[in-house]
C-alpha positions as CSV (number, residue, x, y, z in Angstrom):
1,M,5.4,-59.7,9.3
2,K,8.5,-57.9,8.3
3,C,8.1,-55.0,6.0
4,Y,10.8,-54.2,3.5
5,I,9.3,-51.0,2.1
6,N,11.0,-47.8,2.8
7,L,8.6,-45.0,1.9
8,L,9.8,-41.9,0.0
9,I,8.2,-39.1,2.1
10,I,7.3,-36.0,0.2
11,M,5.6,-33.3,2.2
12,C,2.5,-31.9,0.5
13,T,1.1,-28.7,2.0
14,I,-2.6,-28.0,1.9
15,A,-2.0,-25.2,-0.6
16,V,-0.4,-27.6,-3.0
17,L,-3.0,-30.3,-2.5
18,A,-5.8,-27.8,-3.1
19,A,-4.4,-27.1,-6.5
20,C,-4.1,-30.8,-7.3
21,I,-7.5,-32.3,-6.4
22,S,-8.3,-35.7,-7.9
23,P,-12.1,-36.0,-8.6
24,Y,-13.8,-38.7,-6.7
25,T,-16.1,-39.7,-9.5
26,E,-14.1,-41.5,-12.2
27,D,-16.4,-40.8,-15.2
28,D,-19.8,-39.8,-16.4
29,E,-21.2,-43.3,-15.7
30,G,-21.3,-42.4,-12.0
31,E,-18.6,-44.8,-10.9
32,I,-17.6,-43.6,-7.4
33,G,-14.9,-44.6,-5.0
34,L,-12.2,-44.6,-7.7
35,P,-9.6,-41.9,-8.5
36,G,-10.6,-39.3,-11.0
37,R,-9.1,-38.6,-14.4
38,G,-9.2,-34.8,-14.2
39,T,-6.2,-33.8,-12.2
40,P,-3.1,-35.5,-10.8
41,I,-3.0,-38.0,-7.9
42,E,-0.7,-36.6,-5.2
43,V,2.3,-38.3,-3.4
44,S,1.7,-37.8,0.3
45,S,3.4,-37.9,3.7
46,L,0.3,-39.3,5.3
47,F,1.6,-42.9,5.0
48,E,3.7,-43.6,8.1
49,P,5.6,-46.7,9.2
50,L,4.1,-48.6,12.1
51,E,4.8,-51.5,14.3
52,D,2.0,-53.2,16.2
53,D,0.8,-56.6,17.5
54,F,-0.1,-57.6,13.9
55,G,3.4,-56.9,12.5
56,S,5.3,-54.2,10.6
57,G,3.7,-52.0,7.9
58,F,2.4,-48.6,7.2
59,K,-0.6,-46.6,8.3
60,F,-2.5,-43.9,6.5
61,Y,-4.4,-41.5,8.7
62,T,-6.0,-38.1,8.4
63,N,-8.8,-36.3,10.1
64,N,-7.9,-33.0,8.4
65,P,-11.1,-31.4,6.9
66,G,-8.9,-29.6,4.4
67,Y,-9.0,-32.8,2.4
68,R,-12.9,-32.8,2.3
69,T,-14.2,-31.4,-1.0
70,Q,-17.1,-32.2,-3.3
71,W,-14.5,-34.1,-5.5
72,G,-12.4,-35.9,-2.9
73,Y,-8.7,-36.6,-3.0
74,T,-6.5,-39.5,-4.0
75,L,-3.1,-39.9,-2.3
76,W,-0.3,-42.4,-2.7
77,A,3.2,-43.3,-1.5
78,Y,5.9,-45.5,-3.0
79,N,9.3,-47.1,-2.4
80,S,12.4,-44.9,-2.4
81,V,14.3,-47.7,-4.1
82,P,13.1,-49.5,-7.3
83,S,12.0,-53.1,-6.6
84,G,13.5,-54.5,-9.8
85,V,11.7,-57.1,-11.8
86,F,8.2,-57.7,-10.5
87,S,7.1,-61.3,-9.9
88,E,4.6,-61.2,-7.1
89,R,3.4,-59.2,-4.1
90,T,1.1,-59.8,-1.2
91,V,-0.4,-57.0,0.8
92,V,-2.6,-57.3,3.9
93,L,-5.1,-54.4,4.3
94,S,-7.6,-53.1,6.8
95,K,-9.7,-49.9,6.7
96,P,-11.4,-49.3,10.1
97,T,-12.7,-45.7,9.4
98,G,-13.8,-44.0,6.2
99,D,-16.4,-44.3,3.4
100,N,-16.9,-48.0,2.6
101,I,-17.1,-47.4,-1.2
102,A,-13.8,-45.5,-1.4
103,G,-10.9,-47.5,-2.7
104,Y,-7.5,-48.3,-1.2
105,G,-4.8,-50.7,-2.3
106,A,-1.4,-51.6,-3.8
107,I,0.7,-49.9,-6.4
108,I,3.1,-51.9,-8.5
109,C,5.7,-51.2,-11.2
110,S,6.0,-47.5,-10.7
111,A,8.7,-46.1,-13.0
112,Q,9.6,-43.4,-15.5
113,R,8.5,-44.4,-19.0
114,E,8.7,-42.6,-22.3
115,I,5.5,-41.1,-23.7
116,E,5.8,-39.0,-26.9
117,G,9.4,-38.2,-26.2
118,R,8.9,-37.3,-22.5
119,M,9.6,-39.4,-19.4
120,K,6.5,-39.7,-17.2
121,T,5.7,-41.7,-14.1
122,V,3.5,-44.8,-14.9
123,F,2.2,-47.5,-12.5
124,L,-0.5,-50.1,-12.0
125,T,-2.8,-50.3,-9.0
126,V,-5.2,-52.9,-7.6
127,M,-7.7,-51.5,-5.1
128,I,-10.4,-52.9,-2.9
129,N,-13.1,-51.3,-0.8
130,N,-15.1,-52.3,2.3
131,N,-18.0,-53.5,0.2
132,G,-16.2,-56.6,-1.0
133,Q,-15.2,-55.2,-4.4
134,Y,-12.0,-54.7,-6.3
135,A,-10.8,-52.5,-9.2
136,V,-7.8,-52.2,-11.4
137,G,-6.3,-49.1,-12.9
138,K,-3.3,-47.5,-14.6
139,V,-1.9,-44.2,-13.6
140,I,0.0,-42.1,-16.1
141,E,1.7,-39.0,-14.8
142,G,-0.8,-38.9,-11.9
143,L,-3.9,-39.4,-14.1
144,Y,-6.0,-42.5,-13.3
145,I,-7.3,-44.7,-16.2
146,S,-9.7,-47.5,-15.2
147,L,-8.8,-51.0,-16.5
148,E,-11.4,-52.8,-14.4
149,K,-14.1,-50.9,-12.6
150,W,-15.6,-52.1,-9.3
151,K,-16.2,-55.9,-9.4
152,P,-17.5,-58.0,-6.5
153,H,-15.4,-61.0,-5.3
154,V,-16.8,-63.7,-3.1
155,A,-13.4,-64.1,-1.2
156,L,-13.2,-60.5,-0.1
157,N,-14.4,-59.7,3.4
158,K,-17.0,-56.9,3.7
159,G,-17.1,-54.3,6.5
160,S,-15.1,-51.7,8.2
161,G,-11.9,-52.9,9.9
162,L,-11.9,-56.4,8.5
163,I,-8.7,-57.8,7.1
164,N,-8.2,-58.7,3.4
165,R,-5.2,-60.1,1.7
166,I,-4.5,-59.4,-2.0
167,K,-1.8,-61.1,-4.0
168,I,-0.7,-59.8,-7.4
169,E,1.3,-62.3,-9.4
170,K,3.0,-61.8,-12.8
171,D,2.0,-64.5,-15.3
172,S,5.2,-65.8,-16.6
173,V,3.6,-67.3,-19.7
174,N,0.8,-64.9,-20.9
175,G,2.6,-61.7,-21.7
176,N,1.5,-58.7,-19.7
177,R,-1.1,-60.6,-17.7
178,Y,-1.3,-60.3,-13.9
179,N,-3.2,-62.9,-11.8
180,L,-5.1,-61.8,-8.7
181,Y,-5.9,-63.8,-5.6
182,F,-7.9,-62.6,-2.6
183,N,-7.5,-64.1,0.9
184,N,-7.5,-67.8,-0.2
185,F,-4.4,-68.0,-2.4
186,H,-5.0,-71.7,-3.1
187,N,-8.2,-71.0,-5.2
188,P,-7.8,-71.6,-9.0
189,V,-7.0,-68.4,-10.8
190,A,-10.3,-66.8,-11.8
191,D,-9.4,-63.2,-11.7
192,F,-6.7,-61.4,-13.7
193,F,-6.0,-58.2,-15.7
194,V,-3.8,-57.4,-18.7
195,D,-1.6,-54.4,-19.0
196,S,-2.4,-53.6,-22.6
197,L,-2.4,-49.8,-22.4
198,E,0.7,-48.0,-23.7
199,P,3.2,-47.5,-22.3
200,I,3.4,-51.0,-21.0
201,C,4.8,-51.3,-17.5
202,E,7.2,-54.1,-18.5
203,S,7.0,-55.6,-14.9
204,Y,9.6,-53.5,-13.1
205,G,9.6,-50.4,-10.8
206,R,8.6,-49.4,-7.3
207,N,5.8,-50.7,-5.2
208,G,3.5,-48.5,-3.0
209,Y,0.1,-47.8,-1.7
210,L,-3.0,-45.7,-2.7
211,V,-6.0,-44.3,-0.7
212,V,-9.0,-42.5,-2.1
213,I,-10.7,-40.0,0.2
214,S,-14.5,-39.6,-0.4
215,P,-16.5,-36.4,-0.3
216,D,-18.4,-38.0,2.5
217,D,-15.2,-38.5,4.6
218,L,-13.7,-36.2,7.2
219,N,-17.1,-34.7,8.4
220,G,-16.0,-34.9,12.0
221,S,-14.4,-38.3,11.4
222,A,-11.1,-39.7,10.1
223,V,-9.8,-41.9,7.2
224,E,-7.6,-44.7,8.5
225,V,-6.0,-47.5,6.5
226,Y,-3.5,-50.1,7.5
227,F,-1.1,-51.9,5.1
228,Y,1.2,-54.9,6.0
229,E,3.6,-56.9,4.0
C-alpha cells in the first residue's frame, strides 16, 4: 500500500510530556483504555514512517519507562498538509505489544476552529483495542470527550498483533453522520456516529493517528503499533 501521509514531526521532551499527562481513565465510571479529560493530549515524534513487506505506513514505538505513570499518556500525530474535504478514509492497524485494553486509531478532520472567539484545534477520532472493541471521541484543544465509549464489534479481530481495517465514511445525506466499517466493508452499515458537539468539524482538516499508553505498559516491555493506508 502506498501511504500519502506526511507526518508533522514535533519533538516532545520528557520534561514537556511530564507536564502534560493525559489521564488513562476517561471518567468516574471507570472506563479505561481511553484518553482522559484532565490535561492535553500531546503531539509526538514517536510516529515514524516505515516500509516493510506489508506496505508503506507509520510505526509507533516506545519502551521508555518515562511514559509509565499511574495515569498513562495519550500521544498523536497528524498530517503536515490539510487533507481538504473529508469523504472517506481506510486505515489498517496492528498492535503487537502493549496493554490490550488501551486504544489506538485514526484521527480525522483536525483543524483550527473558533470557540468563544478563540481558534482551537479540534478533531474526531475512531479507536479500537485488542479486545475487539471500538470507541469514538472528539478532541478539543487536546482534551478528549467521549462520543461513544468502548463497544464490541463482531467484525473486529481480537488479540495482540492481529490486523484490523477500519473505514470511516462521511454520510453525504445525513448531515454530520459518519459511517463505520470494520474489516468486511461490504456489510450493511450498522455502526455510525454523529458529530453533534460544537464546534462541528464540518468534514475538513488533517488526518492522523492516536495511541493510548496504559499505566500497565512499559514495565520492562514496549508499546508498538503499526498503521498502513
